[in-house]
Structures are given as structure tokens and as C-alpha cells.
C-alpha positions as semicolon CSV with decimal commas, in nm:
position;residue;x (nm);y (nm);z (nm)
1;M;1,982;0,422;-0,052
2;E;1,861;0,723;0,145
3;N;1,875;0,941;-0,167
4;N;1,680;0,689;-0,376
5;I;1,323;0,823;-0,405
6;I;1,160;0,501;-0,530
7;Y;1,331;0,302;-0,252
8;Q;1,218;0,551;0,013
9;K;0,861;0,556;-0,118
10;S;0,841;0,179;-0,136
11;L;0,978;0,151;0,222
12;A;0,725;0,404;0,349
13;F;0,446;0,215;0,161
14;S;0,546;-0,112;0,322
15;K;0,551;0,038;0,672
16;L;0,212;0,200;0,615
17;L;0,066;-0,123;0,475
18;L;0,193;-0,327;0,768
19;D;0,062;-0,073;1,016
20;L;-0,285;-0,065;0,857
21;I;-0,335;-0,443;0,854
22;K;-0,153;-0,550;1,165
23;D;-0,459;-0,563;1,388
24;L;-0,702;-0,699;1,133
25;D;-0,807;-1,055;1,190
26;S;-1,085;-1,159;0,960
27;P;-1,085;-1,523;0,872
28;A;-1,265;-1,457;0,544
29;Y;-0,989;-1,219;0,435
30;R;-0,683;-1,378;0,601
31;H;-0,549;-1,506;0,268
32;I;-0,595;-1,172;0,098
33;F;-0,416;-0,989;0,383
34;F;-0,132;-1,239;0,363
35;Q;-0,099;-1,195;-0,014
36;L;-0,129;-0,812;0,014
37;K;0,147;-0,805;0,282
38;K;0,368;-1,035;0,072
39;S;0,332;-0,843;-0,259
40;G;0,329;-0,496;-0,092
41;T;0,653;-0,551;0,090
42;A;0,819;-0,733;-0,203
43;I;0,808;-0,411;-0,411
44;G;1,075;-0,250;-0,198
45;A;1,278;-0,568;-0,162
46;S;1,296;-0,595;-0,539
47;I;1,397;-0,230;-0,569
48;A;1,671;-0,290;-0,309
49;E;1,797;-0,588;-0,509
50;A;1,797;-0,382;-0,829
51;E;2,023;-0,128;-0,667
52;S;2,296;-0,389;-0,648
53;G;2,219;-0,540;-0,987
54;Q;2,516;-0,696;-1,166
55;S;2,431;-0,526;-1,490
56;M;2,173;-0,297;-1,652
57;V;1,983;-0,602;-1,770
58;D;1,980;-0,734;-1,411
59;F;1,862;-0,395;-1,283
60;I;1,581;-0,382;-1,537
61;N;1,473;-0,735;-1,456
62;K;1,454;-0,659;-1,078
63;M;1,261;-0,342;-1,149
64;K;1,020;-0,535;-1,365
65;I;0,965;-0,774;-1,067
66;A;0,897;-0,471;-0,849
67;D;0,642;-0,354;-1,102
68;K;0,474;-0,692;-1,110
69;E;0,454;-0,694;-0,735
70;A;0,302;-0,341;-0,746
71;N;0,040;-0,464;-0,995
72;E;-0,041;-0,762;-0,774
73;T;-0,076;-0,529;-0,472
74;V;-0,323;-0,316;-0,662
75;Y;-0,523;-0,629;-0,736
76;W;-0,543;-0,728;-0,370
77;L;-0,636;-0,371;-0,274
78;K;-0,919;-0,381;-0,527
79;L;-1,058;-0,693;-0,364
80;L;-1,055;-0,514;-0,027
81;E;-1,184;-0,173;-0,129
82;Q;-1,553;-0,235;-0,055
83;D;-1,513;-0,391;0,288
84;F;-1,196;-0,210;0,404
85;P;-1,197;0,140;0,254
86;Q;-0,992;0,276;0,548
87;I;-0,701;0,063;0,415
88;T;-0,745;0,107;0,042
89;N;-0,802;0,485;0,061
90;R;-0,473;0,534;0,249
91;L;-0,274;0,308;0,015
92;E;-0,417;0,413;-0,323
93;E;-0,213;0,732;-0,373
94;P;0,125;0,586;-0,258
95;I;0,094;0,273;-0,473
96;T;-0,010;0,479;-0,778
97;D;0,294;0,703;-0,723
98;I;0,523;0,402;-0,694
99;K;0,385;0,246;-1,012
100;R;0,431;0,573;-1,193
101;L;0,795;0,594;-1,085
102;L;0,860;0,227;-1,171
103;R;0,722;0,280;-1,519
104;S;0,940;0,585;-1,572
105;I;1,253;0,406;-1,446
106;L;1,183;0,105;-1,674
107;I;1,119;0,323;-1,977
108;T;1,443;0,526;-1,917
109;S;1,654;0,222;-1,833
110;T;1,538;0,024;-2,132
111;K;1,605;0,318;-2,361
112;R;1,962;0,359;-2,217
113;L;2,025;-0,013;-2,262
114;K;1,914;-0,005;-2,625
115;E;2,126;0,305;-2,691
116;K;2,428;0,135;-2,533
117;K;2,379;-0,173;-2,745
118;A;2,333;0,036;-3,063
119;S;2,657;0,231;-3,002
120;R;2,871;-0,086;-2,995
């Protein structure tokens, strides 16, 4: 998976995310940090699962899950942006890049699947 750009970017994002929030202990935001950590690291895990998908449909479904996790991550970041700009500013560009790549992969994969079905 070392040549897989989306996997590498999601792994780097997860590491950066964990590094940025590891020392934060704010009772008022504990739940949000937990959810952010959960969704932010699930992106890469879903991408890793997609790589060993049993079929194109399975691959697409796993990538859709990664996209959903990315959307959830953006939501949690939006909740934190006012009080924790040092976190959200560092994560905004990488998550936007990951979402753009996921959208492109999903569009291309769905198109290929439809073409394959049509050629049968």
C-alpha cells in the first residue's frame, strides 16, 4: 500500500490528528475529541479494507464508508474551529485533499462498474 496515495494521505492525516489532540484534556470537549479521533482514523481503516475488497462493489462500498467518515470528521472539526484553531487549521487542507481524492475514486470506480455491467 506504499504506492497508494489515498492510503498514505489518510495515514498521515490520522497520525497528525492523533498528535494534535493527544495532550488536550478539556472535559467540555472530551466527547468531541473522542468522536474526532474515531472518525478521523476510520477513514484510513476503511481505505485499507477497500484495498482487499472481494469485488468492485465491495471496494466502492468501503470507499463510501471512508467518505462518510471524512464527512463526519469535517463536522467535528467545524465544532472545534472557534476554540481550537491550532487543530482545525492544520487539519483543514489534508482532510479537504482526502475528500477530493475519495470523490474522484468513487466517481471513477462507479463509472467502471457501470461500464462492466453494460458490456455483459
